[in-house]
Structure formats: structure tokens, C-alpha cells
ZADO-1210 file (C-alpha; in nm, 4 decimals, padded with zeros to 6 digits):
<atoms>
<atom x="01.4700" y="-10.7579" z="03.2087" code="UNK" pos="1"/>
<atom x="01.3136" y="-11.0888" z="03.2970" code="UNK" pos="2"/>
<atom x="00.9653" y="-11.0947" z="03.4054" code="UNK" pos="3"/>
<atom x="00.8798" y="-11.3888" z="03.6348" code="UNK" pos="4"/>
<atom x="00.5263" y="-11.4560" z="03.7509" code="UNK" pos="5"/>
<atom x="00.4402" y="-11.7145" z="04.0165" code="UNK" pos="6"/>
<atom x="00.0891" y="-11.8397" z="04.0099" code="UNK" pos="7"/>
<atom x="-00.0078" y="-12.0034" z="04.3424" code="UNK" pos="8"/>
<atom x="-00.2960" y="-12.2571" z="04.3569" code="UNK" pos="9"/>
<atom x="-00.5431" y="-12.3469" z="04.6324" code="UNK" pos="10"/>
<atom x="-00.3440" y="-12.6531" z="04.7302" code="UNK" pos="11"/>
<atom x="-00.0212" y="-12.4440" z="04.7702" code="UNK" pos="12"/>
<atom x="00.1521" y="-12.5605" z="04.4252" code="UNK" pos="13"/>
<atom x="00.3273" y="-12.2899" z="04.2552" code="UNK" pos="14"/>
<atom x="00.3400" y="-12.2570" z="03.8802" code="UNK" pos="15"/>
<atom x="00.6369" y="-12.0242" z="03.7535" code="UNK" pos="16"/>
<atom x="00.5584" y="-11.8566" z="03.4139" code="UNK" pos="17"/>
<atom x="00.7923" y="-11.6342" z="03.2191" code="UNK" pos="18"/>
<atom x="00.5818" y="-11.5872" z="02.8925" code="UNK" pos="19"/>
<atom x="00.4300" y="-11.2540" z="02.9826" code="UNK" pos="20"/>
<atom x="00.2046" y="-11.1104" z="02.7045" code="UNK" pos="21"/>
<atom x="00.1406" y="-10.7873" z="02.8913" code="UNK" pos="22"/>
<atom x="00.1056" y="-10.6539" z="03.2540" code="UNK" pos="23"/>
<atom x="00.0320" y="-10.3313" z="03.4400" code="UNK" pos="24"/>
<atom x="00.1284" y="-10.2796" z="03.8140" code="UNK" pos="25"/>
<atom x="00.0205" y="-09.9690" z="03.9799" code="UNK" pos="26"/>
<atom x="00.1098" y="-09.8463" z="04.3265" code="UNK" pos="27"/>
<atom x="-00.0341" y="-09.5176" z="04.4783" code="UNK" pos="28"/>
<atom x="00.0688" y="-09.3271" z="04.7997" code="UNK" pos="29"/>
<atom x="-00.3049" y="-09.3033" z="04.8778" code="UNK" pos="30"/>
<atom x="-00.4369" y="-09.6412" z="04.7861" code="UNK" pos="31"/>
<atom x="-00.4488" y="-09.9139" z="05.0293" code="UNK" pos="32"/>
<atom x="-00.3178" y="-10.1958" z="04.8098" code="UNK" pos="33"/>
<atom x="-00.1273" y="-10.2476" z="04.4735" code="UNK" pos="34"/>
<atom x="-00.3120" y="-10.3444" z="04.1742" code="UNK" pos="35"/>
<atom x="-00.1963" y="-10.5925" z="03.9025" code="UNK" pos="36"/>
<atom x="-00.3291" y="-10.6920" z="03.5618" code="UNK" pos="37"/>
<atom x="-00.1431" y="-10.9512" z="03.3869" code="UNK" pos="38"/>
<atom x="-00.1937" y="-11.1631" z="03.0764" code="UNK" pos="39"/>
<atom x="00.0342" y="-11.4782" z="03.0364" code="UNK" pos="40"/>
<atom x="00.0943" y="-11.7455" z="02.7997" code="UNK" pos="41"/>
<atom x="00.0956" y="-12.1024" z="02.9229" code="UNK" pos="42"/>
<atom x="00.2146" y="-12.4427" z="02.8026" code="UNK" pos="43"/>
<atom x="-00.1351" y="-12.6035" z="02.8855" code="UNK" pos="44"/>
<atom x="-00.4651" y="-12.5382" z="03.0945" code="UNK" pos="45"/>
<atom x="-00.3553" y="-12.4235" z="03.4321" code="UNK" pos="46"/>
<atom x="-00.5546" y="-12.4355" z="03.7599" code="UNK" pos="47"/>
<atom x="-00.6994" y="-12.1032" z="03.8570" code="UNK" pos="48"/>
<atom x="-00.4649" y="-11.9367" z="04.1039" code="UNK" pos="49"/>
<atom x="-00.5434" y="-11.8056" z="04.4289" code="UNK" pos="50"/>
<atom x="-00.2514" y="-11.5690" z="04.4741" code="UNK" pos="51"/>
<atom x="00.0195" y="-11.4268" z="04.2449" code="UNK" pos="52"/>
<atom x="00.3680" y="-11.2903" z="04.2820" code="UNK" pos="53"/>
<atom x="00.5594" y="-11.0831" z="04.0184" code="UNK" pos="54"/>
<atom x="00.9297" y="-11.0301" z="04.0070" code="UNK" pos="55"/>
<atom x="01.1521" y="-10.8172" z="03.7829" code="UNK" pos="56"/>
<atom x="01.4843" y="-10.9404" z="03.7339" code="UNK" pos="57"/>
<atom x="01.4390" y="-11.1260" z="04.0884" code="UNK" pos="58"/>
<atom x="01.3216" y="-10.8320" z="04.2664" code="UNK" pos="59"/>
<atom x="00.9653" y="-10.8894" z="04.3927" code="UNK" pos="60"/>
<atom x="00.7192" y="-10.6220" z="04.3148" code="UNK" pos="61"/>
<atom x="00.3937" y="-10.7597" z="04.3877" code="UNK" pos="62"/>
<atom x="00.2422" y="-11.0109" z="04.5973" code="UNK" pos="63"/>
<atom x="-00.1247" y="-11.0548" z="04.6601" code="UNK" pos="64"/>
<atom x="-00.4571" y="-11.2279" z="04.6121" code="UNK" pos="65"/>
<atom x="-00.6190" y="-11.3142" z="04.2904" code="UNK" pos="66"/>
<atom x="-00.9502" y="-11.0987" z="04.2272" code="UNK" pos="67"/>
<atom x="-01.0295" y="-11.2469" z="03.9007" code="UNK" pos="68"/>
<atom x="-00.8693" y="-11.5039" z="03.6717" code="UNK" pos="69"/>
<atom x="-00.9686" y="-11.6411" z="03.3078" code="UNK" pos="70"/>
<atom x="-00.8003" y="-11.9104" z="03.1395" code="UNK" pos="71"/>
<atom x="-00.8842" y="-11.9582" z="02.7889" code="UNK" pos="72"/>
<atom x="-00.7789" y="-12.1210" z="02.4632" code="UNK" pos="73"/>
<atom x="-00.7151" y="-11.8569" z="02.2119" code="UNK" pos="74"/>
<atom x="-00.5676" y="-11.9280" z="01.8512" code="UNK" pos="75"/>
<atom x="-00.4608" y="-12.2636" z="01.9878" code="UNK" pos="76"/>
<atom x="-00.2713" y="-12.0983" z="02.2536" code="UNK" pos="77"/>
<atom x="-00.3418" y="-12.1172" z="02.6445" code="UNK" pos="78"/>
<atom x="-00.3727" y="-11.7835" z="02.7900" code="UNK" pos="79"/>
<atom x="-00.4363" y="-11.7036" z="03.1538" code="UNK" pos="80"/>
<atom x="-00.5474" y="-11.3352" z="03.2299" code="UNK" pos="81"/>
<atom x="-00.5198" y="-11.2345" z="03.6048" code="UNK" pos="82"/>
<atom x="-00.6299" y="-10.9389" z="03.8164" code="UNK" pos="83"/>
<atom x="-00.4631" y="-10.9149" z="04.1502" code="UNK" pos="84"/>
<atom x="-00.4655" y="-10.6890" z="04.4645" code="UNK" pos="85"/>
<atom x="-00.2184" y="-10.6556" z="04.7306" code="UNK" pos="86"/>
<atom x="-00.2860" y="-10.8455" z="05.0527" code="UNK" pos="87"/>
<atom x="-00.3239" y="-10.5142" z="05.2095" code="UNK" pos="88"/>
<atom x="-00.6529" y="-10.4796" z="05.0460" code="UNK" pos="89"/>
<atom x="-00.7772" y="-10.6825" z="05.3493" code="UNK" pos="90"/>
<atom x="-00.7648" y="-10.3647" z="05.5528" code="UNK" pos="91"/>
<atom x="-01.0584" y="-10.2184" z="05.3630" code="UNK" pos="92"/>
<atom x="-01.2546" y="-10.5557" z="05.4101" code="UNK" pos="93"/>
<atom x="-01.2553" y="-10.6035" z="05.7558" code="UNK" pos="94"/>
<atom x="-01.4125" y="-10.3739" z="06.0443" code="UNK" pos="95"/>
<atom x="-01.3183" y="-10.3049" z="06.4018" code="UNK" pos="96"/>
<atom x="-01.5942" y="-10.3123" z="06.6767" code="UNK" pos="97"/>
<atom x="-01.7065" y="-09.9530" z="06.6832" code="UNK" pos="98"/>
<atom x="-01.6480" y="-09.7409" z="06.9804" code="UNK" pos="99"/>
<atom x="-01.3658" y="-09.5541" z="07.1722" code="UNK" pos="100"/>
<atom x="-01.0309" y="-09.7289" z="07.2103" code="UNK" pos="101"/>
<atom x="-00.7831" y="-09.5777" z="07.4391" code="UNK" pos="102"/>
<atom x="-00.3999" y="-09.6289" z="07.4774" code="UNK" pos="103"/>
<atom x="-00.3945" y="-09.7506" z="07.1174" code="UNK" pos="104"/>
<atom x="-00.1085" y="-09.9072" z="06.9522" code="UNK" pos="105"/>
<atom x="-00.0859" y="-10.0144" z="06.5729" code="UNK" pos="106"/>
<atom x="-00.0019" y="-10.3564" z="06.6703" code="UNK" pos="107"/>
<atom x="-00.3213" y="-10.3925" z="06.8851" code="UNK" pos="108"/>
<atom x="-00.5256" y="-10.2902" z="06.5664" code="UNK" pos="109"/>
<atom x="-00.3481" y="-10.5019" z="06.3419" code="UNK" pos="110"/>
<atom x="-00.3598" y="-10.8134" z="06.5568" code="UNK" pos="111"/>
<atom x="-00.7377" y="-10.8090" z="06.5937" code="UNK" pos="112"/>
<atom x="-00.7526" y="-11.0256" z="06.3009" code="UNK" pos="113"/>
<atom x="-00.4990" y="-11.2808" z="06.1506" code="UNK" pos="114"/>
<atom x="-00.4398" y="-11.1090" z="05.8230" code="UNK" pos="115"/>
<atom x="-00.2081" y="-11.2876" z="05.6348" code="UNK" pos="116"/>
<atom x="00.1149" y="-11.1632" z="05.4728" code="UNK" pos="117"/>
<atom x="00.0522" y="-10.8091" z="05.6003" code="UNK" pos="118"/>
<atom x="00.3353" y="-10.6414" z="05.7979" code="UNK" pos="119"/>
<atom x="00.3499" y="-10.2923" z="05.9625" code="UNK" pos="120"/>
<atom x="00.6118" y="-10.0299" z="06.0931" code="UNK" pos="121"/>
<atom x="00.6734" y="-10.0282" z="06.4637" code="UNK" pos="122"/>
<atom x="00.5165" y="-09.6917" z="06.5556" code="UNK" pos="123"/>
<atom x="00.4462" y="-09.5139" z="06.8814" code="UNK" pos="124"/>
<atom x="00.0928" y="-09.5476" z="07.0311" code="UNK" pos="125"/>
<atom x="-00.1476" y="-09.2765" z="07.0716" code="UNK" pos="126"/>
<atom x="-00.4105" y="-09.1797" z="07.3362" code="UNK" pos="127"/>
<atom x="-00.7127" y="-09.2920" z="07.1526" code="UNK" pos="128"/>
<atom x="-00.9065" y="-09.3513" z="06.8306" code="UNK" pos="129"/>
<atom x="-01.2771" y="-09.3567" z="06.7684" code="UNK" pos="130"/>
<atom x="-01.3784" y="-09.6501" z="06.5431" code="UNK" pos="131"/>
<atom x="-01.7062" y="-09.5282" z="06.3792" code="UNK" pos="132"/>
<atom x="-02.0184" y="-09.7367" z="06.2762" code="UNK" pos="133"/>
<atom x="-01.9299" y="-09.9096" z="05.9361" code="UNK" pos="134"/>
<atom x="-01.5746" y="-09.7980" z="05.9174" code="UNK" pos="135"/>
<atom x="-01.3086" y="-10.0436" z="05.7812" code="UNK" pos="136"/>
<atom x="-00.9642" y="-10.0926" z="05.9428" code="UNK" pos="137"/>
<atom x="-00.8071" y="-09.8647" z="05.6789" code="UNK" pos="138"/>
<atom x="-01.0290" y="-09.5681" z="05.7757" code="UNK" pos="139"/>
<atom x="-00.9151" y="-09.6273" z="06.1585" code="UNK" pos="140"/>
<atom x="-00.5585" y="-09.6423" z="06.0465" code="UNK" pos="141"/>
<atom x="-00.5804" y="-09.3178" z="05.8407" code="UNK" pos="142"/>
<atom x="-00.7266" y="-09.1445" z="06.1527" code="UNK" pos="143"/>
<atom x="-00.4121" y="-09.2958" z="06.3603" code="UNK" pos="144"/>
<atom x="-00.1672" y="-09.2029" z="06.1222" code="UNK" pos="145"/>
<atom x="-00.2866" y="-08.8454" z="06.1323" code="UNK" pos="146"/>
<atom x="-00.3089" y="-08.8187" z="06.5074" code="UNK" pos="147"/>
<atom x="00.0398" y="-08.9872" z="06.5394" code="UNK" pos="148"/>
<atom x="00.2407" y="-08.7400" z="06.2950" code="UNK" pos="149"/>
<atom x="00.0016" y="-08.5584" z="06.0700" code="UNK" pos="150"/>
<atom x="00.0726" y="-08.7984" z="05.8164" code="UNK" pos="151"/>
<atom x="-00.1288" y="-09.0302" z="05.5844" code="UNK" pos="152"/>
<atom x="-00.0554" y="-09.4404" z="05.5677" code="UNK" pos="153"/>
<atom x="00.0978" y="-09.5957" z="05.2698" code="UNK" pos="154"/>
<atom x="00.1884" y="-09.9500" z="05.1645" code="UNK" pos="155"/>
<atom x="00.5503" y="-10.0419" z="05.0394" code="UNK" pos="156"/>
<atom x="00.6495" y="-10.3721" z="04.8777" code="UNK" pos="157"/>
<atom x="00.5203" y="-10.6375" z="04.9518" code="UNK" pos="158"/>
<atom x="00.2491" y="-10.5427" z="05.1757" code="UNK" pos="159"/>
<atom x="00.4366" y="-10.3291" z="05.4282" code="UNK" pos="160"/>
<atom x="00.1924" y="-10.0854" z="05.5973" code="UNK" pos="161"/>
<atom x="00.3976" y="-09.7667" z="05.6774" code="UNK" pos="162"/>
<atom x="00.3219" y="-09.4538" z="05.8756" code="UNK" pos="163"/>
<atom x="00.6490" y="-09.2657" z="05.9216" code="UNK" pos="164"/>
<atom x="00.8711" y="-09.1063" z="05.6546" code="UNK" pos="165"/>
<atom x="01.1294" y="-09.3199" z="05.4796" code="UNK" pos="166"/>
<atom x="01.4663" y="-09.1880" z="05.6137" code="UNK" pos="167"/>
<atom x="01.8157" y="-09.3234" z="05.5918" code="UNK" pos="168"/>
<atom x="01.7954" y="-09.4925" z="05.2634" code="UNK" pos="169"/>
<atom x="02.0037" y="-09.4230" z="04.9604" code="UNK" pos="170"/>
<atom x="01.8435" y="-09.2182" z="04.6855" code="UNK" pos="171"/>
<atom x="01.7231" y="-09.4071" z="04.3726" code="UNK" pos="172"/>
<atom x="01.8885" y="-09.2817" z="04.0654" code="UNK" pos="173"/>
<atom x="01.6500" y="-09.2791" z="03.7639" code="UNK" pos="174"/>
<atom x="01.8187" y="-09.2898" z="03.4037" code="UNK" pos="175"/>
<atom x="01.8053" y="-08.9442" z="03.2576" code="UNK" pos="176"/>
<atom x="01.9171" y="-09.0962" z="02.9198" code="UNK" pos="177"/>
<atom x="01.6182" y="-09.3305" z="02.9080" code="UNK" pos="178"/>
<atom x="01.3543" y="-09.0498" z="02.9805" code="UNK" pos="179"/>
<atom x="01.0707" y="-09.0853" z="02.7378" code="UNK" pos="180"/>
<atom x="00.8876" y="-08.7754" z="02.9033" code="UNK" pos="181"/>
<atom x="00.8618" y="-08.5309" z="03.1958" code="UNK" pos="182"/>
<atom x="00.5745" y="-08.3069" z="03.2935" code="UNK" pos="183"/>
<atom x="00.3497" y="-08.1745" z="03.5502" code="UNK" pos="184"/>
<atom x="00.0115" y="-08.3174" z="03.6742" code="UNK" pos="185"/>
<atom x="-00.2523" y="-08.2331" z="03.9359" code="UNK" pos="186"/>
<atom x="-00.6000" y="-08.3584" z="04.0417" code="UNK" pos="187"/>
<atom x="-00.8978" y="-08.1251" z="04.1851" code="UNK" pos="188"/>
<atom x="-01.1706" y="-08.3792" z="04.1642" code="UNK" pos="189"/>
<atom x="-01.2039" y="-08.4346" z="04.5376" code="UNK" pos="190"/>
<atom x="-01.1140" y="-08.0986" z="04.6565" code="UNK" pos="191"/>
<atom x="-01.3301" y="-07.9133" z="04.9355" code="UNK" pos="192"/>
<atom x="-01.3902" y="-07.5378" z="04.9451" code="UNK" pos="193"/>
<atom x="-01.5334" y="-07.5373" z="05.2831" code="UNK" pos="194"/>
<atom x="-01.6456" y="-07.7754" z="05.5567" code="UNK" pos="195"/>
<atom x="-01.9082" y="-07.6780" z="05.8381" code="UNK" pos="196"/>
<atom x="-01.9329" y="-07.9170" z="06.1109" code="UNK" pos="197"/>
<atom x="-02.2078" y="-07.9359" z="06.3898" code="UNK" pos="198"/>
<atom x="-02.1226" y="-07.9270" z="06.7680" code="UNK" pos="199"/>
<atom x="-02.1565" y="-08.2126" z="07.0076" code="UNK" pos="200"/>
<atom x="-02.5338" y="-08.1405" z="07.0345" code="UNK" pos="201"/>
<atom x="-02.6045" y="-08.1316" z="06.6730" code="UNK" pos="202"/>
<atom x="-02.6132" y="-07.7365" z="06.6034" code="UNK" pos="203"/>
<atom x="-02.4398" y="-07.5949" z="06.3089" code="UNK" pos="204"/>
<atom x="-02.2552" y="-07.2554" z="06.3295" code="UNK" pos="205"/>
<atom x="-01.9650" y="-07.3473" z="06.5703" code="UNK" pos="206"/>
<atom x="-01.7118" y="-07.4844" z="06.3404" code="UNK" pos="207"/>
<atom x="-01.6259" y="-07.3877" z="05.9867" code="UNK" pos="208"/>
<atom x="-01.3137" y="-07.3860" z="05.7611" code="UNK" pos="209"/>
<atom x="-01.2320" y="-07.2584" z="05.4141" code="UNK" pos="210"/>
<atom x="-00.9850" y="-07.4062" z="05.1917" code="UNK" pos="211"/>
<atom x="-00.7681" y="-07.1394" z="05.0254" code="UNK" pos="212"/>
<atom x="-00.6572" y="-07.3952" z="04.7400" code="UNK" pos="213"/>
<atom x="-01.0189" y="-07.4493" z="04.6290" code="UNK" pos="214"/>
<atom x="-01.0823" y="-07.0547" z="04.6352" code="UNK" pos="215"/>
<atom x="-00.7750" y="-06.9997" z="04.4391" code="UNK" pos="216"/>
<atom x="-00.9153" y="-07.2267" z="04.1611" code="UNK" pos="217"/>
<atom x="-01.2617" y="-07.0882" z="04.1826" code="UNK" pos="218"/>
<atom x="-01.3996" y="-07.4308" z="04.3072" code="UNK" pos="219"/>
<atom x="-01.7127" y="-07.4318" z="04.5363" code="UNK" pos="220"/>
<atom x="-01.7827" y="-07.7562" z="04.7163" code="UNK" pos="221"/>
<atom x="-01.9223" y="-07.7090" z="05.0517" code="UNK" pos="222"/>
<atom x="-01.9621" y="-08.0157" z="05.2825" code="UNK" pos="223"/>
<atom x="-02.1805" y="-08.0301" z="05.6076" code="UNK" pos="224"/>
<atom x="-02.0886" y="-08.2855" z="05.8593" code="UNK" pos="225"/>
<atom x="-02.2087" y="-08.4056" z="06.2001" code="UNK" pos="226"/>
<atom x="-01.9551" y="-08.3650" z="06.4968" code="UNK" pos="227"/>
<atom x="-01.6609" y="-08.5929" z="06.4569" code="UNK" pos="228"/>
<atom x="-01.5941" y="-08.7797" z="06.7777" code="UNK" pos="229"/>
<atom x="-01.2552" y="-08.8957" z="06.6346" code="UNK" pos="230"/>
<atom x="-01.1218" y="-08.5304" z="06.7001" code="UNK" pos="231"/>
<atom x="-01.3274" y="-08.4404" z="07.0168" code="UNK" pos="232"/>
<atom x="-00.9719" y="-08.3274" z="07.1650" code="UNK" pos="233"/>
<atom x="-00.9637" y="-08.0475" z="06.8956" code="UNK" pos="234"/>
<atom x="-01.2701" y="-08.0330" z="06.6807" code="UNK" pos="235"/>
<atom x="-01.1172" y="-07.7984" z="06.4297" code="UNK" pos="236"/>
<atom x="-00.8577" y="-08.0656" z="06.3546" code="UNK" pos="237"/>
<atom x="-01.1461" y="-08.2754" z="06.2055" code="UNK" pos="238"/>
<atom x="-01.1959" y="-07.9744" z="05.9523" code="UNK" pos="239"/>
<atom x="-00.8165" y="-07.9578" z="05.8791" code="UNK" pos="240"/>
<atom x="-00.7728" y="-08.3190" z="05.8137" code="UNK" pos="241"/>
<atom x="-01.0641" y="-08.3350" z="05.5719" code="UNK" pos="242"/>
<atom x="-00.9320" y="-08.0247" z="05.3927" code="UNK" pos="243"/>
<atom x="-00.5790" y="-08.1886" z="05.3813" code="UNK" pos="244"/>
<atom x="-00.7265" y="-08.5012" z="05.2372" code="UNK" pos="245"/>
<atom x="-00.9403" y="-08.3298" z="04.9704" code="UNK" pos="246"/>
<atom x="-00.6002" y="-08.1646" z="04.8597" code="UNK" pos="247"/>
<atom x="-00.4146" y="-08.4799" z="04.7859" code="UNK" pos="248"/>
<atom x="-00.2657" y="-08.5122" z="04.4317" code="UNK" pos="249"/>
<atom x="-00.3149" y="-08.1250" z="04.4024" code="UNK" pos="250"/>
<atom x="00.0300" y="-08.0930" z="04.2463" code="UNK" pos="251"/>
<atom x="00.2950" y="-08.3078" z="04.1105" code="UNK" pos="252"/>
<atom x="00.5630" y="-08.4021" z="03.8381" code="UNK" pos="253"/>
<atom x="00.5615" y="-08.6929" z="03.6271" code="UNK" pos="254"/>
<atom x="00.8838" y="-08.8840" z="03.4942" code="UNK" pos="255"/>
<atom x="00.8367" y="-09.1687" z="03.2460" code="UNK" pos="256"/>
<atom x="01.1410" y="-09.3819" z="03.1398" code="UNK" pos="257"/>
<atom x="01.2422" y="-09.7048" z="02.9976" code="UNK" pos="258"/>
<atom x="01.3091" y="-09.9900" z="03.2556" code="UNK" pos="259"/>
<atom x="01.2542" y="-10.0104" z="03.6069" code="UNK" pos="260"/>
<atom x="01.5153" y="-09.9045" z="03.8722" code="UNK" pos="261"/>
<atom x="01.3622" y="-10.0811" z="04.1976" code="UNK" pos="262"/>
<atom x="01.1926" y="-09.7609" z="04.3327" code="UNK" pos="263"/>
<atom x="00.9177" y="-09.7885" z="04.6130" code="UNK" pos="264"/>
<atom x="00.6677" y="-09.5488" z="04.7388" code="UNK" pos="265"/>
<atom x="00.8320" y="-09.2773" z="04.9546" code="UNK" pos="266"/>
<atom x="01.1687" y="-09.3526" z="04.8018" code="UNK" pos="267"/>
<atom x="01.3803" y="-09.0425" z="04.7288" code="UNK" pos="268"/>
<atom x="01.4399" y="-09.0447" z="04.3519" code="UNK" pos="269"/>
<atom x="01.6996" y="-08.8474" z="04.1648" code="UNK" pos="270"/>
<atom x="01.6934" y="-08.7627" z="03.8089" code="UNK" pos="271"/>
<atom x="01.9535" y="-08.4941" z="03.6900" code="UNK" pos="272"/>
<atom x="01.8697" y="-08.1928" z="03.8866" code="UNK" pos="273"/>
<atom x="01.5439" y="-08.3273" z="03.9937" code="UNK" pos="274"/>
<atom x="01.4773" y="-08.4969" z="04.3246" code="UNK" pos="275"/>
<atom x="01.1486" y="-08.5846" z="04.5177" code="UNK" pos="276"/>
<atom x="00.9777" y="-08.8675" z="04.7035" code="UNK" pos="277"/>
<atom x="00.7930" y="-09.1309" z="04.4933" code="UNK" pos="278"/>
<atom x="00.4108" y="-09.0940" z="04.5364" code="UNK" pos="279"/>
<atom x="00.2884" y="-09.3277" z="04.2465" code="UNK" pos="280"/>
<atom x="00.4467" y="-09.5933" z="04.0341" code="UNK" pos="281"/>
<atom x="00.2878" y="-09.7419" z="03.7331" code="UNK" pos="282"/>
<atom x="00.4918" y="-10.0167" z="03.5567" code="UNK" pos="283"/>
<atom x="00.3881" y="-10.1726" z="03.2232" code="UNK" pos="284"/>
<atom x="00.5542" y="-10.4399" z="03.0306" code="UNK" pos="285"/>
<atom x="00.5470" y="-10.6994" z="02.7590" code="UNK" pos="286"/>
<atom x="00.7929" y="-10.8732" z="02.5440" code="UNK" pos="287"/>
<atom x="00.9257" y="-10.5753" z="02.4062" code="UNK" pos="288"/>
<atom x="01.0390" y="-10.4152" z="02.7403" code="UNK" pos="289"/>
<atom x="00.9295" y="-10.2336" z="03.0572" code="UNK" pos="290"/>
<atom x="00.8354" y="-09.8744" z="03.1091" code="UNK" pos="291"/>
<atom x="00.7933" y="-09.7285" z="03.4344" code="UNK" pos="292"/>
<atom x="00.6108" y="-09.3895" z="03.5103" code="UNK" pos="293"/>
<atom x="00.6725" y="-09.2245" z="03.8405" code="UNK" pos="294"/>
<atom x="00.4616" y="-08.9418" z="03.9801" code="UNK" pos="295"/>
<atom x="00.5699" y="-08.7221" z="04.2791" code="UNK" pos="296"/>
<atom x="00.2889" y="-08.5422" z="04.4410" code="UNK" pos="297"/>
<atom x="00.3380" y="-08.2051" z="04.6029" code="UNK" pos="298"/>
<atom x="00.0459" y="-08.1772" z="04.8761" code="UNK" pos="299"/>
<atom x="-00.0114" y="-08.1703" z="05.2447" code="UNK" pos="300"/>
<atom x="00.1388" y="-08.5328" z="05.2955" code="UNK" pos="301"/>
<atom x="00.3839" y="-08.5687" z="04.9913" code="UNK" pos="302"/>
<atom x="00.6799" y="-08.3933" z="04.9456" code="UNK" pos="303"/>
<atom x="00.5651" y="-08.1184" z="05.1678" code="UNK" pos="304"/>
<atom x="00.8895" y="-07.9284" z="05.1765" code="UNK" pos="305"/>
<atom x="00.8640" y="-07.8682" z="04.7984" code="UNK" pos="306"/>
<atom x="00.6513" y="-07.6340" z="04.6447" code="UNK" pos="307"/>
<atom x="00.5193" y="-07.7011" z="04.2763" code="UNK" pos="308"/>
<atom x="00.7915" y="-07.4690" z="04.1110" code="UNK" pos="309"/>
<atom x="01.0542" y="-07.6797" z="04.2935" code="UNK" pos="310"/>
<atom x="00.9240" y="-07.9946" z="04.1125" code="UNK" pos="311"/>
<atom x="00.9511" y="-07.8324" z="03.7767" code="UNK" pos="312"/>
</atoms>
């Protein structure tokens, strides 16, 4: 599989490099951007790039800004080491004016600033969102998505903001004969056992909700929060949302195989008798080849129709 890296300099010039010593690309259903770490061999000293694109057999798998770059001479070889994040990271680095926004559309929010290279789905508008002090755009988009369809936003290649499920696309068949491992996974580091929320005048005792997933695991993590005006239409929805978010990545299945089949987040992947939507993709590679590790979460936002047993 050919690995092609395009390094884009500040003047717009592009250097194409094929001698990749190692790379690691991570995309996760709950992260607002992809992350790439790549180490390249160059013919001579190269200018520090401001952006980078990575292609595998001509298929674009990453496009983003350079977070850090080091160019060095090591054992008489010119080596460039790059850390890059997808352009969608800009959604976490910009803030909207705080306050109440009514008759909101995603386009209206996204067009507040000229954010390069970020595209988004055409989705219905909602009645309102409340932009909190010091909240970034991603926080507001997360609230928008939950109000729209009880979902959570995700970023597809190259920097496409999605809020609705992927439907109507063909399943990606993963190679059962190239499987390296298959197993289960789960995270409980962020799980909340109970949330208590004050009412509109700051008094506690009106709103409280327990999380049965935490109780089943013997986990006690109680949160006390002020009244959340984002959910003034249904205050208990603020509690439901936070518990659902705390249950992310609670259960899942991992498949690791040789190569890469072109899958993206929320694509339906099939491998033998197993099928689920992709929640996390980790691709690593060097001159010896490429290995992909796909994770399929089963939680309130991912593969909701499947139980953990169904993923085994």
C-alpha cells in the first residue's frame, strides 16, 4: 500500500514525500478532530509546513494543520517529524457570543467565522441553543446535536461535521483472513453515578438522576451542577444528556487487521458474522506495511441497537 504525504508550506508550495518511516493516525467518534503523527525521510532540509495531507493508495485519510514540526539531520539523513490535527480542531478554538440563539441552523452557527476546509451536513434547524460563557463552538454543536436527534456529532474524512446517522452506503467488508486480533473493550473513567441540579433560583433538591450503569459497577461519582439553561424546556434532559455522555465508550469490540479497507467513522463494517458501525479508527504504518485497529462502541450514541453480547 502506497503512503503519500503532502506537506504544504506557508507560501502554498507542496512537497510530496513517500519515504515514511512511521505514522499513526487516530480518528474517534467522540473527538472533534483527527490526530496524525508522522516521521518522514526527506532528500534535503525542508521548509516547516503549515498543513499536511496523508493518502493511502490515493485515498485521502487526513487533512489538517500542523501543530508541531521538527526538521533534523540524523545519522546523515534529513528527517521531518510532524504532529497534525484535522482542521475541525478549530471548532474547539473559537467561541460564539454567549446568550440565547433562537430559530438556529447549523449553517448559521458555522458561518459565524470563516473556518477553512470544514464542511458540514445539511440538517434541520432547532428552536434554540443557549451559548454559555467560555464555551467553544464544539460545545454548542454538541448541544445542538442532542436537541436535534439525541445524537452526538462526529467528524468524517477529511473534515466533515456530521450530526445524522450514516445511511444508504454499502458496508465495508473487513478481511477475516488478515485479522490479527479480536476482543472486547470498555471505559468507565468518566462515568457519573448521580447528578443533582439546582433549580432556576439556585436551590438544590428539585432535579436528581441516578445512572444504573454506574450502580451496576459499584462506581460512586456524584456531580452537583447549577441550573442548565440549555435545557430550560425540560430540565431533566440536562441530567439525561450528562449521564449519556458519561456512558460513552462503555462497551465495545476491537478488530485489528493487516492493511486498510477505507472505512470511516460510522461506516457499517462487516467481518464474518460480525457487523457494527465504526467508532474509532487507529491506523499505523511504516515501510513494512499498514495495520488498522477498528473499535465499535456500544453506548447511548454508538450502535445503540446492539447489546454488548451482540458485539461478541
